[in-house]
N, C-alpha and C positions, 0 to 999 in steps of 0.2 A: 504494500500500500504506500502511496506517495504521502509526503507530509500533509499536503492539502486534504487528501482523503481521510487521513487519521484525524485531522482537526475537525473536519465536517462530521465525522462519525461521533467524536466526543461531544461536539456541540449538540447534535441531535439527541444522543443518549442522555445528556445531562440537562436538557431543556425542560422548562415547565410547559404545561399544555398550551398556554397562550403563545409562548415563544414558538412552539411547533407550528401553530397557525400562521404566525408572522413569517416564519421561514417558507411556508407554502406560498404565501403572498409574494415574497421576494422572488421565488423561483418563477411564479406565473408572470410577474412583471418583467423579469429578465427574458423569459421566452417570448413575450409580446415584442420586446425590443428587437430580439433576433428575427422574428417574423417580419417586422416592419423593415428592417435592414434588407432582408431577402427580397421583399417586394420592391424596394427602392433599387436593388441591384438588377432587377429584371427577372420576372418569373418565366420568361421564355427560355432562360437558362435552366437546364434540368437541376443543377445543384442548388440554385436558389428556390426553385419550386419545391424541391424535397425539403430543404431547410425550413421554409415557411410552413409546410404541412406538418413536419415533425414537431416544430415548436408550438403550433396552434393545437395540435393533438395533446401535447403536454399540458397546455393551459386548460383545455377542456377536462382532461383527467384530474387535474388539481381541483378544479371547481366541483367536479363530481365527488371527490374525496371530501371537500369542505361541506358540501350539501349532505353527504351521508353521515358526517360526524355531528350534525346539528342535533341537539337534544330538545325535541319539541315540547316535552313535559316541563323541563326546567327553564328553558329559554323562552317559552310562550311566544309573545308577540315579536321579540327580537329574532328568535329562530325562524318564525314564519316569514318575517320581512327579509332576512338573509337568504332563505330558501328561494323566495321570489326573485331577489336580486341575482342570485347565482343562475337561476333558470334563464333570466333575460340575458345575462352576460354570455351564457353558453350559446343561446340563439344568435346573438350579435356576432360572436366569433365564427360560427358556422357561416353566417351571411357574409362576413368580411372575407373569410377564406374563399368562398365561391366567387366573389367579385374582386378579390385582391385589393380590398378597400382599407388602406392604412389609416385613413381618418377615423373609421369606426374602431379600429384596433387602438388608436391613441385615446379615444373616449373610454374604451374599456379599461385601458391602463390607468387613466385618471381615476376612475371609480375604484379600481383595485388599490391604488395608492391611498385614496381617502379611507377605504375600509381598513387597510393596513395601519394607517395612522390611528384610527379609532381603537384597534386591537392593542396597539402599543400603549395608548393612554390607559386602557383597561389593565394591561400588564403592570404598569407603574403603580396603579392603585392596589392591585391584588398581590403583587410580588415586589414590594419595595426593595431596592438594593440595600444590602446591609453595608454599613460602613466597614472599611478595612480595619481590622484590629491593629492597634498600634503595638509596636514592639515594646517590651517591658522597659528598655532603657530610654524610651522617648518621653 
């Protein structure tokens, strides 16, 4: 395993549940950026078409995982709203994929960034960072 892979594995294994959701958002946002770059590079080139499709498939997969992890009993209205948002985003990604519409993808990315930010705020409230313990001689 490369050092980067070891770091990522440790990050995931030691993350709280909200941090895992944030990491999924990070990956989805990165994949949208990759898909937009592929579209801008010209989807008449097979490698760009493949790159776009693979990245958008990853985004849809991530949204499906996020949808399936919603707890409708505990989350009530918030879970219901997120479920609807994820469904719309999946539909938009499919539409953007068919039409090579990077503008739609950028709108999806903006929504994902806003949701990510909200999860980050929730994480700060639920999992406040502990202060680093001072050394005894300080």
